[in-house]
mmCIF entry with sequence, helices, sheets and N, C-alpha, C, O atoms, coordinates in Angstrom:
data_MODEL
# 
_entry.id   MODEL 
# 
_entity.id                         1 
_entity.type                       polymer 
_entity.pdbx_number_of_molecules   1 
# 
_entity_poly.entity_id                      1 
_entity_poly.type                           'polypeptide(L)' 
_entity_poly.nstd_linkage                   no 
_entity_poly.nstd_monomer                   no 
_entity_poly.pdbx_seq_one_letter_code       MARKLGVSRQTIIAIENHKYNPTLELAMKMARLLERQVEDIFFLEE 
_entity_poly.pdbx_seq_one_letter_code_can   MARKLGVSRQTIIAIENHKYNPTLELAMKMARLLERQVEDIFFLEE 
_entity_poly.pdbx_strand_id                 A 
# 
loop_
_entity_poly_seq.entity_id 
_entity_poly_seq.num 
_entity_poly_seq.mon_id 
_entity_poly_seq.hetero 
1 1  MET n 
1 2  ALA n 
1 3  ARG n 
1 4  LYS n 
1 5  LEU n 
1 6  GLY n 
1 7  VAL n 
1 8  SER n 
1 9  ARG n 
1 10 GLN n 
1 11 THR n 
1 12 ILE n 
1 13 ILE n 
1 14 ALA n 
1 15 ILE n 
1 16 GLU n 
1 17 ASN n 
1 18 HIS n 
1 19 LYS n 
1 20 TYR n 
1 21 ASN n 
1 22 PRO n 
1 23 THR n 
1 24 LEU n 
1 25 GLU n 
1 26 LEU n 
1 27 ALA n 
1 28 MET n 
1 29 LYS n 
1 30 MET n 
1 31 ALA n 
1 32 ARG n 
1 33 LEU n 
1 34 LEU n 
1 35 GLU n 
1 36 ARG n 
1 37 GLN n 
1 38 VAL n 
1 39 GLU n 
1 40 ASP n 
1 41 ILE n 
1 42 PHE n 
1 43 PHE n 
1 44 LEU n 
1 45 GLU n 
1 46 GLU n 
# 
_struct_asym.id          A 
_struct_asym.entity_id   1 
# 
loop_
_struct_conf.conf_type_id 
_struct_conf.id 
_struct_conf.pdbx_PDB_helix_id 
_struct_conf.beg_label_comp_id 
_struct_conf.beg_label_asym_id 
_struct_conf.beg_label_seq_id 
_struct_conf.pdbx_beg_PDB_ins_code 
_struct_conf.end_label_comp_id 
_struct_conf.end_label_asym_id 
_struct_conf.end_label_seq_id 
_struct_conf.pdbx_end_PDB_ins_code 
_struct_conf.beg_auth_comp_id 
_struct_conf.beg_auth_asym_id 
_struct_conf.beg_auth_seq_id 
_struct_conf.end_auth_comp_id 
_struct_conf.end_auth_asym_id 
_struct_conf.end_auth_seq_id 
_struct_conf.pdbx_PDB_helix_class 
_struct_conf.details 
_struct_conf.pdbx_PDB_helix_length 
HELX_P HELX_P1 AA1 ALA A 2  ? LEU A 5  ? ALA A 2  LEU A 5  1 ? 4  
HELX_P HELX_P2 AA2 ARG A 9  ? GLU A 16 ? ARG A 9  GLU A 16 1 ? 8  
HELX_P HELX_P3 AA3 LEU A 24 ? LEU A 34 ? LEU A 24 LEU A 34 1 ? 11 
HELX_P HELX_P4 AA4 VAL A 38 ? ILE A 41 ? VAL A 38 ILE A 41 1 ? 4  
# 
_struct_conf_type.id          HELX_P 
_struct_conf_type.criteria    ? 
_struct_conf_type.reference   ? 
# 
loop_
_atom_site.group_PDB 
_atom_site.id 
_atom_site.type_symbol 
_atom_site.label_atom_id 
_atom_site.label_alt_id 
_atom_site.label_comp_id 
_atom_site.label_asym_id 
_atom_site.label_entity_id 
_atom_site.label_seq_id 
_atom_site.pdbx_PDB_ins_code 
_atom_site.Cartn_x 
_atom_site.Cartn_y 
_atom_site.Cartn_z 
_atom_site.occupancy 
_atom_site.B_iso_or_equiv 
_atom_site.pdbx_formal_charge 
_atom_site.auth_seq_id 
_atom_site.auth_comp_id 
_atom_site.auth_asym_id 
_atom_site.auth_atom_id 
_atom_site.pdbx_PDB_model_num 
ATOM 1   N N  . MET A 1 1  ? -4.674 -8.827  4.801   1.00 0.00 ? 1  MET A N  1 
ATOM 2   C CA . MET A 1 1  ? -3.635 -8.151  4.084   1.00 0.00 ? 1  MET A CA 1 
ATOM 3   C C  . MET A 1 1  ? -2.677 -7.502  5.082   1.00 0.00 ? 1  MET A C  1 
ATOM 4   O O  . MET A 1 1  ? -1.460 -7.616  4.937   1.00 0.00 ? 1  MET A O  1 
ATOM 5   N N  . ALA A 1 2  ? -3.216 -6.825  6.090   1.00 0.00 ? 2  ALA A N  1 
ATOM 6   C CA . ALA A 1 2  ? -2.335 -6.144  7.038   1.00 0.00 ? 2  ALA A CA 1 
ATOM 7   C C  . ALA A 1 2  ? -1.407 -7.158  7.704   1.00 0.00 ? 2  ALA A C  1 
ATOM 8   O O  . ALA A 1 2  ? -0.213 -6.895  7.848   1.00 0.00 ? 2  ALA A O  1 
ATOM 9   N N  . ARG A 1 3  ? -1.922 -8.281  8.101   1.00 0.00 ? 3  ARG A N  1 
ATOM 10  C CA . ARG A 1 3  ? -1.126 -9.291  8.749   1.00 0.00 ? 3  ARG A CA 1 
ATOM 11  C C  . ARG A 1 3  ? -0.005 -9.790  7.831   1.00 0.00 ? 3  ARG A C  1 
ATOM 12  O O  . ARG A 1 3  ? 1.139  -9.947  8.259   1.00 0.00 ? 3  ARG A O  1 
ATOM 13  N N  . LYS A 1 4  ? -0.353 -10.038 6.561   1.00 0.00 ? 4  LYS A N  1 
ATOM 14  C CA . LYS A 1 4  ? 0.635  -10.535 5.597   1.00 0.00 ? 4  LYS A CA 1 
ATOM 15  C C  . LYS A 1 4  ? 1.720  -9.526  5.300   1.00 0.00 ? 4  LYS A C  1 
ATOM 16  O O  . LYS A 1 4  ? 2.840  -9.894  4.945   1.00 0.00 ? 4  LYS A O  1 
ATOM 17  N N  . LEU A 1 5  ? 1.372  -8.181  5.452   1.00 0.00 ? 5  LEU A N  1 
ATOM 18  C CA . LEU A 1 5  ? 2.308  -7.159  5.182   1.00 0.00 ? 5  LEU A CA 1 
ATOM 19  C C  . LEU A 1 5  ? 3.095  -6.724  6.481   1.00 0.00 ? 5  LEU A C  1 
ATOM 20  O O  . LEU A 1 5  ? 4.085  -5.996  6.410   1.00 0.00 ? 5  LEU A O  1 
ATOM 21  N N  . GLY A 1 6  ? 2.626  -7.185  7.602   1.00 0.00 ? 6  GLY A N  1 
ATOM 22  C CA . GLY A 1 6  ? 3.263  -6.800  8.878   1.00 0.00 ? 6  GLY A CA 1 
ATOM 23  C C  . GLY A 1 6  ? 2.973  -5.395  9.325   1.00 0.00 ? 6  GLY A C  1 
ATOM 24  O O  . GLY A 1 6  ? 3.793  -4.740  9.968   1.00 0.00 ? 6  GLY A O  1 
ATOM 25  N N  . VAL A 1 7  ? 1.747  -4.930  8.962   1.00 0.00 ? 7  VAL A N  1 
ATOM 26  C CA . VAL A 1 7  ? 1.346  -3.582  9.396   1.00 0.00 ? 7  VAL A CA 1 
ATOM 27  C C  . VAL A 1 7  ? -0.054 -3.717  10.098  1.00 0.00 ? 7  VAL A C  1 
ATOM 28  O O  . VAL A 1 7  ? -0.686 -4.773  10.090  1.00 0.00 ? 7  VAL A O  1 
ATOM 29  N N  . SER A 1 8  ? -0.473 -2.605  10.685  1.00 0.00 ? 8  SER A N  1 
ATOM 30  C CA . SER A 1 8  ? -1.775 -2.655  11.317  1.00 0.00 ? 8  SER A CA 1 
ATOM 31  C C  . SER A 1 8  ? -2.954 -2.458  10.327  1.00 0.00 ? 8  SER A C  1 
ATOM 32  O O  . SER A 1 8  ? -2.780 -1.956  9.217   1.00 0.00 ? 8  SER A O  1 
ATOM 33  N N  . ARG A 1 9  ? -4.111 -2.860  10.761  1.00 0.00 ? 9  ARG A N  1 
ATOM 34  C CA . ARG A 1 9  ? -5.303 -2.660  9.957   1.00 0.00 ? 9  ARG A CA 1 
ATOM 35  C C  . ARG A 1 9  ? -5.487 -1.141  9.650   1.00 0.00 ? 9  ARG A C  1 
ATOM 36  O O  . ARG A 1 9  ? -5.874 -0.735  8.554   1.00 0.00 ? 9  ARG A O  1 
ATOM 37  N N  . GLN A 1 10 ? -5.176 -0.331  10.710  1.00 0.00 ? 10 GLN A N  1 
ATOM 38  C CA . GLN A 1 10 ? -5.320 1.108   10.570  1.00 0.00 ? 10 GLN A CA 1 
ATOM 39  C C  . GLN A 1 10 ? -4.455 1.676   9.477   1.00 0.00 ? 10 GLN A C  1 
ATOM 40  O O  . GLN A 1 10 ? -4.857 2.604   8.776   1.00 0.00 ? 10 GLN A O  1 
ATOM 41  N N  . THR A 1 11 ? -3.267 1.122   9.328   1.00 0.00 ? 11 THR A N  1 
ATOM 42  C CA . THR A 1 11 ? -2.368 1.545   8.214   1.00 0.00 ? 11 THR A CA 1 
ATOM 43  C C  . THR A 1 11 ? -3.039 1.278   6.858   1.00 0.00 ? 11 THR A C  1 
ATOM 44  O O  . THR A 1 11 ? -3.079 2.154   5.994   1.00 0.00 ? 11 THR A O  1 
ATOM 45  N N  . ILE A 1 12 ? -3.548 0.099   6.691   1.00 0.00 ? 12 ILE A N  1 
ATOM 46  C CA . ILE A 1 12 ? -4.192 -0.252  5.410   1.00 0.00 ? 12 ILE A CA 1 
ATOM 47  C C  . ILE A 1 12 ? -5.372 0.682   5.168   1.00 0.00 ? 12 ILE A C  1 
ATOM 48  O O  . ILE A 1 12 ? -5.547 1.182   4.057   1.00 0.00 ? 12 ILE A O  1 
ATOM 49  N N  . ILE A 1 13 ? -6.195 0.926   6.210   1.00 0.00 ? 13 ILE A N  1 
ATOM 50  C CA . ILE A 1 13 ? -7.324 1.798   6.115   1.00 0.00 ? 13 ILE A CA 1 
ATOM 51  C C  . ILE A 1 13 ? -6.921 3.195   5.685   1.00 0.00 ? 13 ILE A C  1 
ATOM 52  O O  . ILE A 1 13 ? -7.539 3.799   4.808   1.00 0.00 ? 13 ILE A O  1 
ATOM 53  N N  . ALA A 1 14 ? -5.855 3.704   6.332   1.00 0.00 ? 14 ALA A N  1 
ATOM 54  C CA . ALA A 1 14 ? -5.345 5.069   6.023   1.00 0.00 ? 14 ALA A CA 1 
ATOM 55  C C  . ALA A 1 14 ? -4.850 5.151   4.590   1.00 0.00 ? 14 ALA A C  1 
ATOM 56  O O  . ALA A 1 14 ? -5.084 6.159   3.923   1.00 0.00 ? 14 ALA A O  1 
ATOM 57  N N  . ILE A 1 15 ? -4.164 4.110   4.089   1.00 0.00 ? 15 ILE A N  1 
ATOM 58  C CA . ILE A 1 15 ? -3.744 4.097   2.700   1.00 0.00 ? 15 ILE A CA 1 
ATOM 59  C C  . ILE A 1 15 ? -4.954 4.160   1.778   1.00 0.00 ? 15 ILE A C  1 
ATOM 60  O O  . ILE A 1 15 ? -4.981 4.935   0.822   1.00 0.00 ? 15 ILE A O  1 
ATOM 61  N N  . GLU A 1 16 ? -5.962 3.328   2.079   1.00 0.00 ? 16 GLU A N  1 
ATOM 62  C CA . GLU A 1 16 ? -7.123 3.237   1.210   1.00 0.00 ? 16 GLU A CA 1 
ATOM 63  C C  . GLU A 1 16 ? -7.849 4.596   1.173   1.00 0.00 ? 16 GLU A C  1 
ATOM 64  O O  . GLU A 1 16 ? -8.403 4.973   0.141   1.00 0.00 ? 16 GLU A O  1 
ATOM 65  N N  . ASN A 1 17 ? -7.844 5.332   2.307   1.00 0.00 ? 17 ASN A N  1 
ATOM 66  C CA . ASN A 1 17 ? -8.523 6.589   2.391   1.00 0.00 ? 17 ASN A CA 1 
ATOM 67  C C  . ASN A 1 17 ? -7.672 7.777   1.999   1.00 0.00 ? 17 ASN A C  1 
ATOM 68  O O  . ASN A 1 17 ? -8.062 8.926   2.208   1.00 0.00 ? 17 ASN A O  1 
ATOM 69  N N  . HIS A 1 18 ? -6.489 7.496   1.421   1.00 0.00 ? 18 HIS A N  1 
ATOM 70  C CA . HIS A 1 18 ? -5.580 8.547   0.957   1.00 0.00 ? 18 HIS A CA 1 
ATOM 71  C C  . HIS A 1 18 ? -5.133 9.497   2.117   1.00 0.00 ? 18 HIS A C  1 
ATOM 72  O O  . HIS A 1 18 ? -4.914 10.689  1.903   1.00 0.00 ? 18 HIS A O  1 
ATOM 73  N N  . LYS A 1 19 ? -5.006 8.934   3.336   1.00 0.00 ? 19 LYS A N  1 
ATOM 74  C CA . LYS A 1 19 ? -4.571 9.708   4.454   1.00 0.00 ? 19 LYS A CA 1 
ATOM 75  C C  . LYS A 1 19 ? -3.129 9.369   4.888   1.00 0.00 ? 19 LYS A C  1 
ATOM 76  O O  . LYS A 1 19 ? -2.558 9.980   5.792   1.00 0.00 ? 19 LYS A O  1 
ATOM 77  N N  . TYR A 1 20 ? -2.577 8.363   4.191   1.00 0.00 ? 20 TYR A N  1 
ATOM 78  C CA . TYR A 1 20 ? -1.196 7.933   4.508   1.00 0.00 ? 20 TYR A CA 1 
ATOM 79  C C  . TYR A 1 20 ? -0.564 7.429   3.221   1.00 0.00 ? 20 TYR A C  1 
ATOM 80  O O  . TYR A 1 20 ? -1.150 6.627   2.494   1.00 0.00 ? 20 TYR A O  1 
ATOM 81  N N  . ASN A 1 21 ? 0.658  7.919   2.950   1.00 0.00 ? 21 ASN A N  1 
ATOM 82  C CA . ASN A 1 21 ? 1.436  7.405   1.788   1.00 0.00 ? 21 ASN A CA 1 
ATOM 83  C C  . ASN A 1 21 ? 2.391  6.346   2.317   1.00 0.00 ? 21 ASN A C  1 
ATOM 84  O O  . ASN A 1 21 ? 3.207  6.642   3.191   1.00 0.00 ? 21 ASN A O  1 
ATOM 85  N N  . PRO A 1 22 ? 2.312  5.153   1.824   1.00 0.00 ? 22 PRO A N  1 
ATOM 86  C CA . PRO A 1 22 ? 3.187  4.110   2.275   1.00 0.00 ? 22 PRO A CA 1 
ATOM 87  C C  . PRO A 1 22 ? 4.648  4.357   1.848   1.00 0.00 ? 22 PRO A C  1 
ATOM 88  O O  . PRO A 1 22 ? 4.928  5.057   0.874   1.00 0.00 ? 22 PRO A O  1 
ATOM 89  N N  . THR A 1 23 ? 5.527  3.771   2.594   1.00 0.00 ? 23 THR A N  1 
ATOM 90  C CA . THR A 1 23 ? 6.934  3.814   2.210   1.00 0.00 ? 23 THR A CA 1 
ATOM 91  C C  . THR A 1 23 ? 7.050  3.005   0.893   1.00 0.00 ? 23 THR A C  1 
ATOM 92  O O  . THR A 1 23 ? 6.178  2.220   0.520   1.00 0.00 ? 23 THR A O  1 
ATOM 93  N N  . LEU A 1 24 ? 8.155  3.249   0.244   1.00 0.00 ? 24 LEU A N  1 
ATOM 94  C CA . LEU A 1 24 ? 8.453  2.512   -1.017  1.00 0.00 ? 24 LEU A CA 1 
ATOM 95  C C  . LEU A 1 24 ? 8.466  0.999   -0.712  1.00 0.00 ? 24 LEU A C  1 
ATOM 96  O O  . LEU A 1 24 ? 7.911  0.205   -1.472  1.00 0.00 ? 24 LEU A O  1 
ATOM 97  N N  . GLU A 1 25 ? 9.078  0.627   0.361   1.00 0.00 ? 25 GLU A N  1 
ATOM 98  C CA . GLU A 1 25 ? 9.130  -0.832  0.703   1.00 0.00 ? 25 GLU A CA 1 
ATOM 99  C C  . GLU A 1 25 ? 7.728  -1.395  0.899   1.00 0.00 ? 25 GLU A C  1 
ATOM 100 O O  . GLU A 1 25 ? 7.433  -2.483  0.405   1.00 0.00 ? 25 GLU A O  1 
ATOM 101 N N  . LEU A 1 26 ? 6.888  -0.706  1.583   1.00 0.00 ? 26 LEU A N  1 
ATOM 102 C CA . LEU A 1 26 ? 5.511  -1.202  1.837   1.00 0.00 ? 26 LEU A CA 1 
ATOM 103 C C  . LEU A 1 26 ? 4.735  -1.234  0.523   1.00 0.00 ? 26 LEU A C  1 
ATOM 104 O O  . LEU A 1 26 ? 4.025  -2.204  0.260   1.00 0.00 ? 26 LEU A O  1 
ATOM 105 N N  . ALA A 1 27 ? 4.853  -0.209  -0.299  1.00 0.00 ? 27 ALA A N  1 
ATOM 106 C CA . ALA A 1 27 ? 4.230  -0.162  -1.588  1.00 0.00 ? 27 ALA A CA 1 
ATOM 107 C C  . ALA A 1 27 ? 4.629  -1.364  -2.484  1.00 0.00 ? 27 ALA A C  1 
ATOM 108 O O  . ALA A 1 27 ? 3.803  -1.981  -3.157  1.00 0.00 ? 27 ALA A O  1 
ATOM 109 N N  . MET A 1 28 ? 5.892  -1.641  -2.446  1.00 0.00 ? 28 MET A N  1 
ATOM 110 C CA . MET A 1 28 ? 6.375  -2.770  -3.245  1.00 0.00 ? 28 MET A CA 1 
ATOM 111 C C  . MET A 1 28 ? 5.867  -4.119  -2.703  1.00 0.00 ? 28 MET A C  1 
ATOM 112 O O  . MET A 1 28 ? 5.534  -5.032  -3.458  1.00 0.00 ? 28 MET A O  1 
ATOM 113 N N  . LYS A 1 29 ? 5.822  -4.203  -1.374  1.00 0.00 ? 29 LYS A N  1 
ATOM 114 C CA . LYS A 1 29 ? 5.261  -5.463  -0.788  1.00 0.00 ? 29 LYS A CA 1 
ATOM 115 C C  . LYS A 1 29 ? 3.824  -5.606  -1.127  1.00 0.00 ? 29 LYS A C  1 
ATOM 116 O O  . LYS A 1 29 ? 3.370  -6.717  -1.400  1.00 0.00 ? 29 LYS A O  1 
ATOM 117 N N  . MET A 1 30 ? 3.063  -4.512  -1.123  1.00 0.00 ? 30 MET A N  1 
ATOM 118 C CA . MET A 1 30 ? 1.632  -4.558  -1.509  1.00 0.00 ? 30 MET A CA 1 
ATOM 119 C C  . MET A 1 30 ? 1.480  -4.986  -2.911  1.00 0.00 ? 30 MET A C  1 
ATOM 120 O O  . MET A 1 30 ? 0.642  -5.841  -3.198  1.00 0.00 ? 30 MET A O  1 
ATOM 121 N N  . ALA A 1 31 ? 2.249  -4.436  -3.816  1.00 0.00 ? 31 ALA A N  1 
ATOM 122 C CA . ALA A 1 31 ? 2.173  -4.806  -5.220  1.00 0.00 ? 31 ALA A CA 1 
ATOM 123 C C  . ALA A 1 31 ? 2.476  -6.269  -5.435  1.00 0.00 ? 31 ALA A C  1 
ATOM 124 O O  . ALA A 1 31 ? 1.794  -6.958  -6.193  1.00 0.00 ? 31 ALA A O  1 
ATOM 125 N N  . ARG A 1 32 ? 3.527  -6.740  -4.745  1.00 0.00 ? 32 ARG A N  1 
ATOM 126 C CA . ARG A 1 32 ? 3.903  -8.151  -4.896  1.00 0.00 ? 32 ARG A CA 1 
ATOM 127 C C  . ARG A 1 32 ? 2.741  -9.038  -4.367  1.00 0.00 ? 32 ARG A C  1 
ATOM 128 O O  . ARG A 1 32 ? 2.394  -10.033 -5.003  1.00 0.00 ? 32 ARG A O  1 
ATOM 129 N N  . LEU A 1 33 ? 2.172  -8.696  -3.264  1.00 0.00 ? 33 LEU A N  1 
ATOM 130 C CA . LEU A 1 33 ? 1.059  -9.461  -2.669  1.00 0.00 ? 33 LEU A CA 1 
ATOM 131 C C  . LEU A 1 33 ? -0.123 -9.477  -3.601  1.00 0.00 ? 33 LEU A C  1 
ATOM 132 O O  . LEU A 1 33 ? -0.780 -10.510 -3.734  1.00 0.00 ? 33 LEU A O  1 
ATOM 133 N N  . LEU A 1 34 ? -0.418 -8.375  -4.248  1.00 0.00 ? 34 LEU A N  1 
ATOM 134 C CA . LEU A 1 34 ? -1.576 -8.275  -5.190  1.00 0.00 ? 34 LEU A CA 1 
ATOM 135 C C  . LEU A 1 34 ? -1.216 -8.696  -6.603  1.00 0.00 ? 34 LEU A C  1 
ATOM 136 O O  . LEU A 1 34 ? -2.084 -8.715  -7.476  1.00 0.00 ? 34 LEU A O  1 
ATOM 137 N N  . GLU A 1 35 ? 0.025  -9.029  -6.847  1.00 0.00 ? 35 GLU A N  1 
ATOM 138 C CA . GLU A 1 35 ? 0.515  -9.438  -8.127  1.00 0.00 ? 35 GLU A CA 1 
ATOM 139 C C  . GLU A 1 35 ? 0.230  -8.355  -9.183  1.00 0.00 ? 35 GLU A C  1 
ATOM 140 O O  . GLU A 1 35 ? -0.305 -8.626  -10.258 1.00 0.00 ? 35 GLU A O  1 
ATOM 141 N N  . ARG A 1 36 ? 0.605  -7.136  -8.832  1.00 0.00 ? 36 ARG A N  1 
ATOM 142 C CA . ARG A 1 36 ? 0.430  -5.993  -9.727  1.00 0.00 ? 36 ARG A CA 1 
ATOM 143 C C  . ARG A 1 36 ? 1.692  -5.158  -9.679  1.00 0.00 ? 36 ARG A C  1 
ATOM 144 O O  . ARG A 1 36 ? 2.550  -5.360  -8.820  1.00 0.00 ? 36 ARG A O  1 
ATOM 145 N N  . GLN A 1 37 ? 1.801  -4.238  -10.586 1.00 0.00 ? 37 GLN A N  1 
ATOM 146 C CA . GLN A 1 37 ? 2.939  -3.271  -10.589 1.00 0.00 ? 37 GLN A CA 1 
ATOM 147 C C  . GLN A 1 37 ? 2.584  -2.173  -9.595  1.00 0.00 ? 37 GLN A C  1 
ATOM 148 O O  . GLN A 1 37 ? 1.405  -1.878  -9.398  1.00 0.00 ? 37 GLN A O  1 
ATOM 149 N N  . VAL A 1 38 ? 3.562  -1.578  -8.983  1.00 0.00 ? 38 VAL A N  1 
ATOM 150 C CA . VAL A 1 38 ? 3.309  -0.478  -8.029  1.00 0.00 ? 38 VAL A CA 1 
ATOM 151 C C  . VAL A 1 38 ? 2.543  0.622   -8.713  1.00 0.00 ? 38 VAL A C  1 
ATOM 152 O O  . VAL A 1 38 ? 1.633  1.193   -8.113  1.00 0.00 ? 38 VAL A O  1 
ATOM 153 N N  . GLU A 1 39 ? 2.882  0.951   -9.979  1.00 0.00 ? 39 GLU A N  1 
ATOM 154 C CA . GLU A 1 39 ? 2.194  1.974   -10.746 1.00 0.00 ? 39 GLU A CA 1 
ATOM 155 C C  . GLU A 1 39 ? 0.741  1.706   -10.952 1.00 0.00 ? 39 GLU A C  1 
ATOM 156 O O  . GLU A 1 39 ? -0.039 2.642   -11.131 1.00 0.00 ? 39 GLU A O  1 
ATOM 157 N N  . ASP A 1 40 ? 0.339  0.424   -10.933 1.00 0.00 ? 40 ASP A N  1 
ATOM 158 C CA . ASP A 1 40 ? -1.057 0.085   -11.087 1.00 0.00 ? 40 ASP A CA 1 
ATOM 159 C C  . ASP A 1 40 ? -1.897 0.346   -9.807  1.00 0.00 ? 40 ASP A C  1 
ATOM 160 O O  . ASP A 1 40 ? -3.123 0.450   -9.852  1.00 0.00 ? 40 ASP A O  1 
ATOM 161 N N  . ILE A 1 41 ? -1.186 0.447   -8.685  1.00 0.00 ? 41 ILE A N  1 
ATOM 162 C CA . ILE A 1 41 ? -1.882 0.587   -7.376  1.00 0.00 ? 41 ILE A CA 1 
ATOM 163 C C  . ILE A 1 41 ? -1.836 2.032   -6.942  1.00 0.00 ? 41 ILE A C  1 
ATOM 164 O O  . ILE A 1 41 ? -2.830 2.559   -6.441  1.00 0.00 ? 41 ILE A O  1 
ATOM 165 N N  . PHE A 1 42 ? -0.713 2.679   -7.122  1.00 0.00 ? 42 PHE A N  1 
ATOM 166 C CA . PHE A 1 42 ? -0.521 4.011   -6.568  1.00 0.00 ? 42 PHE A CA 1 
ATOM 167 C C  . PHE A 1 42 ? -0.291 5.007   -7.705  1.00 0.00 ? 42 PHE A C  1 
ATOM 168 O O  . PHE A 1 42 ? 0.370  4.720   -8.704  1.00 0.00 ? 42 PHE A O  1 
ATOM 169 N N  . PHE A 1 43 ? -0.865 6.182   -7.504  1.00 0.00 ? 43 PHE A N  1 
ATOM 170 C CA . PHE A 1 43 ? -0.794 7.221   -8.496  1.00 0.00 ? 43 PHE A CA 1 
ATOM 171 C C  . PHE A 1 43 ? -0.204 8.499   -7.916  1.00 0.00 ? 43 PHE A C  1 
ATOM 172 O O  . PHE A 1 43 ? -0.511 8.806   -6.764  1.00 0.00 ? 43 PHE A O  1 
ATOM 173 N N  . LEU A 1 44 ? 0.613  9.262   -8.618  1.00 0.00 ? 44 LEU A N  1 
ATOM 174 C CA . LEU A 1 44 ? 1.065  10.552  -8.193  1.00 0.00 ? 44 LEU A CA 1 
ATOM 175 C C  . LEU A 1 44 ? -0.031 11.567  -8.432  1.00 0.00 ? 44 LEU A C  1 
ATOM 176 O O  . LEU A 1 44 ? -0.548 11.680  -9.544  1.00 0.00 ? 44 LEU A O  1 
ATOM 177 N N  . GLU A 1 45 ? -0.387 12.305  -7.397  1.00 0.00 ? 45 GLU A N  1 
ATOM 178 C CA . GLU A 1 45 ? -1.394 13.401  -7.564  1.00 0.00 ? 45 GLU A CA 1 
ATOM 179 C C  . GLU A 1 45 ? -0.668 14.685  -7.770  1.00 0.00 ? 45 GLU A C  1 
ATOM 180 O O  . GLU A 1 45 ? 0.356  14.956  -7.143  1.00 0.00 ? 45 GLU A O  1 
ATOM 181 N N  . GLU A 1 46 ? -1.208 15.473  -8.657  1.00 0.00 ? 46 GLU A N  1 
ATOM 182 C CA . GLU A 1 46 ? -0.602 16.783  -8.939  1.00 0.00 ? 46 GLU A CA 1 
ATOM 183 C C  . GLU A 1 46 ? -1.252 17.849  -8.146  1.00 0.00 ? 46 GLU A C  1 
ATOM 184 O O  . GLU A 1 46 ? -0.875 19.016  -8.253  1.00 0.00 ? 46 GLU A O  1 
# 
């Protein structure tokens, strides 16, 4: 996934562990790759 998105494995791991919020561009690329809506993958925390 990291290679397909042009980011490091560490970036993907940080996103998965809620330690990094991706840019809008990266979030949209991830959604497209996973064939999902951005809202299905990322949630706003209050």
